[in-house]
C-alpha positions as CSV (number, residue, x, y, z in Angstrom):
1,X,79.0,1.5,-0.1
2,X,80.1,2.6,-3.6
3,X,77.7,0.1,-5.2
4,X,74.7,1.5,-3.2
5,X,75.5,5.0,-4.2
6,X,75.8,4.1,-7.9
7,X,72.6,2.1,-7.7
8,X,70.7,5.0,-6.1
9,X,72.0,7.4,-8.7
10,X,71.0,5.1,-11.5
11,X,67.6,4.6,-10.0
12,X,67.1,8.4,-9.7
13,X,68.3,8.9,-13.3
14,X,65.9,6.3,-14.6
15,X,62.9,7.9,-12.8
16,X,64.0,11.3,-14.2
17,X,64.1,10.0,-17.7
18,X,60.8,8.1,-17.3
19,X,58.9,11.1,-15.9
20,X,57.8,13.4,-18.8
21,X,56.6,16.9,-18.3
22,X,52.9,17.0,-19.1
23,X,52.4,20.6,-18.1
24,X,51.4,22.8,-21.1
25,X,53.4,25.9,-21.9
26,X,52.6,28.6,-24.4
27,X,54.4,28.4,-27.8
28,X,55.4,32.0,-28.1
29,X,56.3,32.1,-31.8
30,X,54.2,34.6,-33.8
31,X,53.9,33.3,-37.3
32,X,50.5,34.9,-38.0
33,X,51.9,37.1,-40.8
34,X,53.9,34.3,-42.4
35,X,52.5,32.6,-45.5
36,X,53.5,28.9,-45.7
37,X,53.8,27.1,-49.0
38,X,53.7,23.4,-48.0
39,X,52.5,21.0,-50.6
40,X,49.0,19.7,-50.0
41,X,49.0,16.7,-52.4
42,X,46.3,14.9,-50.4
43,X,44.0,17.9,-50.7
44,X,43.3,18.0,-47.0
45,X,41.1,20.9,-46.0
46,X,38.6,21.7,-43.2
47,X,35.0,21.5,-44.2
48,X,33.3,24.7,-45.2
49,X,31.5,26.5,-42.4
50,X,30.3,29.9,-41.2
51,X,33.1,30.0,-38.5
52,X,36.1,32.3,-38.5
53,X,39.1,32.2,-36.2
54,X,39.7,35.6,-34.7
55,X,42.9,34.6,-33.0
56,X,44.6,31.7,-31.4
57,X,47.3,30.8,-28.9
58,X,49.2,27.5,-29.2
59,X,50.4,25.3,-26.4
60,X,52.5,22.2,-26.1
61,X,54.4,20.0,-23.6
62,X,57.4,17.8,-23.5
63,X,55.2,14.8,-24.3
64,X,54.4,16.2,-27.7
65,X,50.8,17.1,-26.9
66,X,49.6,20.0,-29.1
67,X,46.7,22.3,-27.9
68,X,45.2,25.6,-29.1
69,X,43.1,28.2,-27.4
70,X,41.0,29.6,-30.3
71,X,38.6,32.5,-30.3
72,X,36.0,31.7,-32.9
73,X,33.1,33.7,-34.3
74,X,30.0,32.2,-35.9
75,X,29.5,34.6,-38.8
76,X,26.0,33.4,-39.5
77,X,23.0,35.0,-37.9
78,X,21.6,31.5,-37.2
79,X,22.6,28.9,-34.6
80,X,25.5,26.6,-35.8
81,X,27.5,23.7,-34.4
82,X,31.2,23.9,-34.6
83,X,32.8,20.5,-35.1
84,X,36.4,19.2,-35.4
85,X,36.0,18.8,-39.2
86,X,35.6,22.6,-39.5
87,X,39.1,23.4,-38.1
88,X,42.6,22.4,-39.2
89,X,46.1,22.9,-37.9
90,X,49.2,23.1,-40.1
91,X,52.2,21.5,-38.5
92,X,55.9,22.4,-39.1
93,X,56.4,19.3,-41.3
94,X,53.5,20.4,-43.6
95,X,51.0,17.9,-42.3
96,X,47.5,19.0,-41.5
97,X,45.2,17.6,-38.8
98,X,41.8,18.5,-37.3
99,X,41.5,18.6,-33.5
100,X,40.3,15.6,-31.4
101,X,36.6,15.2,-31.9
102,X,34.4,17.8,-30.3
103,X,31.1,19.7,-30.9
104,X,30.3,23.2,-29.7
105,X,27.0,25.0,-30.3
106,X,27.1,28.7,-31.2
107,X,24.3,31.2,-31.4
108,X,24.1,33.5,-34.3
109,X,27.0,36.0,-34.5
110,X,28.4,34.5,-31.2
111,X,32.1,34.6,-30.3
112,X,33.6,32.0,-28.0
113,X,37.1,31.0,-26.8
114,X,37.6,27.2,-26.7
115,X,40.6,25.0,-25.9
116,X,41.2,22.1,-28.4
117,X,43.6,19.2,-28.5
118,X,45.3,18.4,-31.7
119,X,46.8,15.1,-30.3
120,X,50.5,14.3,-30.1
121,X,53.0,15.3,-32.8
122,X,56.8,15.9,-32.7
123,X,56.3,18.9,-34.9
124,X,54.8,22.2,-33.5
125,X,51.7,23.8,-34.9
126,X,52.3,26.7,-37.1
127,X,48.8,27.8,-37.9
128,X,45.1,27.0,-37.2
129,X,42.5,27.9,-39.8
130,X,38.9,27.3,-41.1
131,X,37.4,27.4,-44.5
132,X,34.4,29.7,-44.9
């Protein structure tokens, strides 16, 4: 009987370790007023664009997925297409990555909120930015 109980407990523990939580939760750290000074030896920057990030909310899960809800404004009076290459995230190890490929059309002076995936990373996102 003891062997069965131990076997069941081990089985339950293995399933518990194997099951990762993929539910996103908000990363509630406000670093918007902090200026980071990570080296950028590779000169990694987003492409220039007419887009500005008004604000963002960061999310992650136990699997290391990193997401952001960004409110973005097309500062041009003409129609533009926002692409992954126009946005960059700064991670806590100093690395910089664009979100997973996407394209989103914007009318002139339009503001939209969009949800973007920045893939998996063991370090959290500190900031998201554009270059205009």
